[in-house]
C-alpha angles and dihedrals in degrees: 000000000000121000112245129193121214128181133207121198124209131171137217141167120224142159130225142154128228110220143123117231091214092058129077120251088252093054091047090051092047094051102033102028116192089355088073091060107149088222093055128240132229145220139201098231129200118207124199118192116191122194129184136203147113121303115255109244094223096053107010087232124133089203138353099257093209089059091047091050091048092054093047091049094046097042100037122001099054089051098048108029112109090353137119106251091208098048110022108036116087095197089055096051111127092012128110104243099235116142088248092059092042091055091050092048092050089051089053090052094050110034098082100042091047091052087055088061090064098257135078136246110253104175148349119211119189116189111199098176135001087266103040133058139152128216123199124188102180132270 
C-alpha cells in the first residue's frame, strides 16, 4: 500500500510575550521589538497537523479525520485557545513562547495519541501571522 499524507487544520487565538528574563527591558525591546510588549500581544494562529500512513482497505482513509480533530482539540486547542501561552498553558511552562517552541510542544502533545490511531504524525505547522509560520517534523 502507498503511504499517504493527510492534513487537518484547526485555529486558535492566544497571547504571549517574547522576552528573556536574564535581559533588561531595553535589551528585550531591542531584540524582540513590539513582541516584547510588557502588556503581551496576541495572534490568531492556524495549526496544520499532518499524519501519514497506509490507506485502510475498507475505507481508503489513512485516519478518521473526526478522531484526529478530536485529539487535536483535546490535547492542544482547549489548552491554548484564548489563553496566555506564557501563563496558562501547562505544556509551555518553562519554555520560551516562540512559534518554534510552540510547534515542538504541540508535536509532543500529539505524537503518541495519533500513533494510537494507527498512523504517525508527520508534521506540525503553526502559522503565527500571514507571513510567518513554523514547521516541525520531529527530532
